[in-house]
C-alpha positions, 0 to 999 in steps of 0.5 A: 500499499502506497505511504499517502494511502496507508497515511490516509487510512491510519488518519481516518482510523484516528478520527473515527476512534476519537469521535467513538471515545468522544461520544461515549464520554459524552453519554457519561456526562448525561444525568441519570434517571431518578428510578432505582431500577433504571439506574442499575441498568444505567450502571451495567451499560456504563460498565460495558461502555467503560470497557469500550472506551478503554479498548478504543483508546488502547487502539488509538495509542496504537495507531497514533504510534504507527502514524509516528512510525510512519513519518519517521520510516520506522513502519513495519518494524517488529518492536520486539525483534526489530525485523520487518513485518510481513506486509500481508500482517500490516495489510490486516492490521496496519497498526500492528506493532509486532510481527507474527512470531512475536505476537504468539 
């Protein structure tokens, strides 16, 4: 994949993740119901949303790191063994930090 196409793809993913995180955080700011049974349901929903937010933040860190590596000509190099990451792996997961061997 050409570098500018890869950068566009990563930037789009970055925007999507930031939007998802912001939407979840805005949902947390909404008022809660006065009804006790509704509050219990809302608490469960908050726990699920918090997990989704944490996963999105982790994924965003990986995307940001991939963009940084792309800018510094370090993209596609395993962060553990320093070998090249196979292009098919990068195509499937453009912000991966490890080769398939180190991922296991």
